VEXKOLTOR-366717 format. One record per residue: x, y, z of N, C-alpha, C, CB in turn; residue in one letter; residue number from 1. Coordinates in Angstrom, 2 decimals, always signed. Each point is the difference from the previous one (the first is absolute). Glycine has a CB too. Layout:
% VEXKOLTOR-366717
{atom {X,Y,Z},{X,Y,Z},{X,Y,Z},{X,Y,Z},"a",NUM}
...
***
This chain:
% VEXKOLTOR-366717
{atom {-27.68,+46.87,-22.70},{-0.75,-0.81,+0.92},{+0.33,+0.43,+1.43},{-0.03,-1.92,-1.65},"m",1}
{atom {-0.98,+2.01,+2.46},{+0.17,+0.50,+1.36},{+0.85,-0.93,+0.87},{-2.20,+1.13,-0.23},"r",2}
{atom {+2.12,-2.44,-0.01},{+0.78,-0.95,+0.79},{+1.50,+0.18,-0.19},{-1.89,-1.60,-0.18},"g",3}
{atom {+2.31,+1.88,-1.06},{+1.42,+0.22,-0.27},{+0.51,+1.25,+0.72},{-0.26,-1.13,-2.23},"l",4}
{atom {-0.57,+2.16,+2.26},{+0.40,+1.22,+0.71},{+0.20,-0.26,+1.48},{-1.26,+1.37,-1.68},"l",5}
{atom {+0.34,-2.11,+2.29},{+0.10,-0.28,+1.43},{+1.23,-0.84,+0.31},{-2.51,+0.13,+0.19},"i",6}
{atom {+2.73,-1.19,-0.97},{+1.16,-0.86,+0.22},{+1.30,+0.78,-0.23},{-1.35,-2.01,-0.69},"v",7}
{atom {+1.35,+2.88,-0.32},{+1.18,+0.81,-0.28},{+0.34,+0.95,+1.13},{-0.54,-0.18,-2.40},"g",8}
{atom {-0.47,+0.84,+2.94},{+0.23,+0.94,+1.11},{+0.47,-0.76,+1.24},{-1.76,+1.55,-0.93},"v",9}
{atom {+1.18,-2.72,+1.18},{+0.43,-0.80,+1.16},{+1.46,-0.42,-0.17},{-2.36,-0.83,+0.34},"v",10}
{atom {+2.76,+0.42,-1.53},{+1.39,-0.38,-0.25},{+0.95,+1.20,+0.16},{-0.80,-1.80,-1.56},"l",11}
{atom {+0.38,+2.95,+1.10},{+0.84,+1.19,+0.15},{+0.18,+0.33,+1.49},{-0.81,+0.89,-2.23},"i",12}
{atom {-0.27,-0.94,+3.00},{+0.10,+0.28,+1.43},{+0.85,-1.04,+0.72},{-2.24,+1.10,-0.10},"l",13}
{atom {+2.11,-2.37,-0.29},{+0.81,-1.06,+0.61},{+1.47,+0.19,-0.35},{-1.96,-1.58,-0.10},"a",14}
{atom {+2.24,+1.99,-1.13},{+1.39,+0.23,-0.41},{+0.63,+1.16,+0.76},{-0.57,-0.89,-2.23},"g",15}
{atom {-0.17,+1.97,+2.39},{+0.52,+1.14,+0.76},{+0.20,-0.39,+1.46},{-1.17,+1.60,-1.57},"v",16}
{atom {+0.23,-2.36,+2.12},{+0.15,-0.47,+1.38},{+1.21,-0.91,+0.15},{-2.46,+0.18,+0.30},"g",17}
{atom {+2.70,-1.02,-1.29},{+1.17,-0.88,+0.03},{+1.31,+0.77,-0.07},{-1.37,-1.76,-1.05},"g",18}
{atom {+1.36,+2.87,+0.34},{+1.22,+0.83,-0.07},{+0.22,+0.78,+1.30},{-0.31,+0.19,-2.48},"l",19}
{atom {-0.77,+0.22,+3.13},{+0.14,+0.76,+1.23},{+0.33,-0.88,+1.20},{-1.60,+1.65,-0.92},"l",20}
{atom {+1.00,-2.83,+0.98},{+0.22,-0.93,+1.12},{+0.85,-1.14,-0.53},{-2.21,+0.62,+1.14},"v",21}
{atom {+3.47,-0.66,-0.77},{+0.91,-1.00,-0.56},{-0.03,-1.32,+0.74},{+1.43,+1.85,-0.72},"n",22}
{atom {-1.79,-1.85,+1.99},{+0.04,-1.22,+0.81},{-1.33,-0.17,+0.72},{+2.50,+0.22,+0.30},"v",23}
{atom {-3.03,-1.44,-0.32},{-1.22,-0.33,+0.74},{+0.40,-0.96,+1.13},{-1.50,+0.33,-2.07},"i",24}
{atom {+1.42,+0.11,+3.33},{+0.34,-0.90,+1.11},{-1.21,-0.88,+0.36},{+1.67,+1.69,+0.87},"p",25}
{atom {-1.42,-2.96,-0.65},{-1.04,-0.94,+0.39},{+0.44,-0.67,+1.30},{-0.71,-0.40,-2.43},"v",26}
{atom {-0.16,+0.43,+3.44},{+0.32,-0.56,+1.30},{-0.61,-1.40,+0.12},{+0.10,+2.31,+1.02},"h",27}
{atom {+0.69,-3.25,-0.51},{-0.45,-1.37,+0.21},{+0.19,-0.34,+1.48},{+0.58,-0.65,-2.39},"h",28}
{atom {-1.48,-0.14,+2.93},{+0.16,-0.51,+1.35},{-0.03,-1.52,-0.09},{-1.08,+2.07,+1.05},"q",29}
{atom {+2.21,-2.68,-0.71},{+0.13,-1.45,-0.10},{+0.02,-0.62,+1.39},{+1.26,+0.25,-2.16},"e",30}
{atom {-1.89,-1.42,+2.25},{+0.04,-0.74,+1.26},{+1.25,-0.86,-0.01},{-2.54,-0.01,+0.20},"q",31}
{atom {+3.43,+0.24,+0.75},{+1.28,-0.70,+0.05},{-0.12,-1.28,+0.82},{+1.21,+2.19,-0.23},"v",32}
{atom {-1.83,-2.10,+1.38},{-0.13,-1.18,+0.86},{-1.30,+0.08,+0.79},{+2.51,-0.20,+0.18},"a",33}
{atom {-3.06,-0.98,+0.12},{-1.21,-0.06,+0.82},{+0.19,-1.15,+0.98},{-1.48,+0.95,-1.86},"k",34}
{atom {+1.52,-0.60,+3.13},{+0.15,-0.99,+1.06},{-1.19,+0.18,+0.94},{+2.57,-0.03,-0.18},"i",35}
{atom {-3.54,-0.85,+0.05},{-1.21,+0.11,+0.82},{-0.75,+1.27,-0.35},{+1.09,-1.29,+1.85},"g",36}
{atom {-1.46,+2.08,-0.83},{-0.73,+1.24,-0.28},{+0.92,+1.17,-0.36},{-1.76,-0.80,+1.56},"p",37}
{atom {+3.07,+0.59,-1.52},{+0.95,+1.08,-0.27},{+0.46,-0.08,-1.46},{+0.77,+0.00,+2.43},"i",38}
{atom {-0.83,+1.12,-3.12},{+0.47,+0.05,-1.38},{+1.06,+1.09,-0.13},{-2.24,-0.82,-0.85},"t",39}
{atom {+3.19,+0.56,-0.01},{+1.04,+0.97,-0.30},{-0.15,+0.41,-1.46},{+1.59,-0.98,+1.75},"a",40}
{atom {-1.66,+2.27,-1.99},{-0.14,+0.51,-1.36},{+1.17,+0.90,-0.35},{-2.50,-0.13,+0.19},"t",41}
{atom {+2.70,+0.28,-1.48},{+1.08,+0.83,-0.51},{-0.57,+0.94,-1.05},{+1.73,-1.82,+0.47},"k",42}
{atom {-1.45,+3.10,-0.33},{-0.42,+0.99,-0.98},{+1.10,+0.19,-1.03},{-1.47,+1.15,+1.71},"d",43}
{atom {+1.10,-1.24,-2.97},{+0.97,+0.26,-1.07},{-0.60,+1.03,-0.95},{+0.97,-2.35,+0.19},"t",44}
{atom {-0.10,+3.10,-0.82},{-0.43,+1.00,-0.98},{+0.73,-0.28,-1.31},{-0.44,+1.74,+1.81},"e",45}
{atom {-0.35,-1.86,-2.87},{+0.55,-0.23,-1.32},{-0.27,+1.24,-0.84},{-0.35,-2.52,+0.17},"t",46}
{atom {+1.36,+2.99,-0.87},{-0.14,+1.16,-0.88},{-0.08,-0.47,-1.45},{+1.25,+1.46,+1.65},"d",47}
{atom {-2.31,-1.05,-2.33},{-0.14,-0.29,-1.42},{+0.33,+1.27,-0.78},{-1.77,-1.77,+0.45},"y",48}
{atom {+2.78,+1.69,-1.28},{+0.47,+1.15,-0.76},{-0.74,+0.06,-1.33},{+2.29,-0.13,+1.11},"v",49}
{atom {-2.80,+1.31,-1.44},{-0.66,+0.22,-1.29},{+1.04,+0.63,-0.93},{-2.32,+0.29,+1.06},"i",50}
{atom {+2.71,-1.00,-2.13},{+1.00,+0.58,-0.89},{-0.57,+1.20,-0.76},{+1.08,-2.26,-0.24},"p",51}
{atom {-0.26,+3.27,-0.02},{-0.48,+1.21,-0.68},{-0.55,-0.28,-1.39},{+1.65,+1.29,+1.30},"p",52}
{atom {-1.08,-2.27,-2.01},{-0.49,-0.27,-1.36},{-1.43,-0.53,+0.02},{+2.35,-0.48,-0.72},"y",53}
{atom {-2.79,-0.15,+1.80},{-1.38,-0.48,+0.08},{-0.97,+1.18,+0.02},{+0.78,-2.07,+1.23},"a",54}
{atom {-0.46,+3.11,-0.48},{-0.85,+1.19,+0.03},{-0.03,+0.71,-1.34},{+0.51,+0.24,+2.41},"g",55}
{atom {+0.63,-0.16,-3.07},{+0.06,+0.66,-1.31},{-0.81,-0.78,-1.03},{+2.27,+0.92,+0.56},"i",56}
{atom {-2.16,-2.24,-0.54},{-0.77,-0.84,-0.94},{-1.49,+0.16,+0.25},{+1.90,-1.65,-0.12},"i",57}
{atom {-2.32,+1.68,+1.39},{-1.41,+0.17,+0.32},{-0.52,+1.35,-0.50},{+0.28,-1.48,+2.01},"a",58}
{atom {+0.52,+2.53,-1.87},{-0.42,+1.33,-0.47},{-0.13,+0.02,-1.52},{+1.13,+1.06,+1.98},"i",59}
{atom {-0.18,-1.66,-2.68},{-0.03,-0.01,-1.47},{-1.20,-0.80,-0.51},{+2.51,+0.22,-0.06},"v",60}
{atom {-2.75,-1.39,+0.64},{-1.14,-0.81,-0.43},{-1.31,+0.70,+0.34},{+1.35,-2.10,+0.32},"i",61}
{atom {-1.42,+2.72,+0.86},{-1.20,+0.74,+0.38},{-0.27,+1.17,-0.94},{+0.39,-0.66,+2.36},"g",62}
{atom {+0.65,+1.38,-2.75},{-0.19,+1.12,-0.94},{-0.46,-0.52,-1.35},{+1.77,+1.32,+1.20},"a",63}
{atom {-1.25,-2.46,-1.61},{-0.45,-0.59,-1.27},{-1.47,-0.40,+0.06},{+2.32,-0.81,-0.41},"g",64}
{atom {-2.74,+0.25,+1.52},{-1.41,-0.37,+0.15},{-0.91,+1.22,+0.04},{+0.71,-2.06,+1.22},"l",65}
{atom {-0.27,+3.11,-0.55},{-0.79,+1.24,+0.04},{-0.12,+0.58,-1.41},{+0.75,+0.46,+2.37},"v",66}
{atom {+0.35,-0.46,-3.11},{-0.03,+0.51,-1.37},{-0.92,-0.85,-0.88},{+2.35,+0.89,+0.29},"f",67}
{atom {-2.26,-2.20,-0.15},{-0.85,-0.89,-0.81},{-1.47,+0.15,+0.40},{+1.91,-1.63,-0.23},"a",68}
{atom {-2.19,+1.83,+1.51},{-1.37,+0.18,+0.45},{-0.59,+1.30,-0.47},{+0.53,-1.37,+1.96},"g",69}
{atom {+0.26,+2.42,-2.02},{-0.50,+1.27,-0.49},{-0.24,-0.02,-1.49},{+1.21,+1.13,+1.84},"r",70}
{atom {-0.38,-1.89,-2.56},{-0.13,-0.07,-1.45},{-1.27,-0.74,-0.41},{+2.50,+0.07,-0.19},"k",71}
{atom {-2.89,-1.09,+0.98},{-1.19,-0.79,-0.32},{-1.27,+0.73,+0.38},{+1.31,-2.07,+0.31},"q",72}
{atom {-1.26,+2.95,+0.69},{-1.22,+0.66,+0.48},{-0.50,+1.07,-0.92},{+0.74,-0.48,+2.25},"a",73}
***
């Protein structure tokens, strides 16, 4: 089935991307205080770590879906 092939390839690419990029930085801007027309903001950066086993699991599941999709076609 063509849908399984597409989902499998997307999972494989996401898994490889997860293995290559270990950390995703996310920037937040928070309003700390507001006094009349004056506002004070604070910039913070949060790092989200992608564990290596998540990328490996995505690659294995994606390969299984590609194999199953090719077998049905």
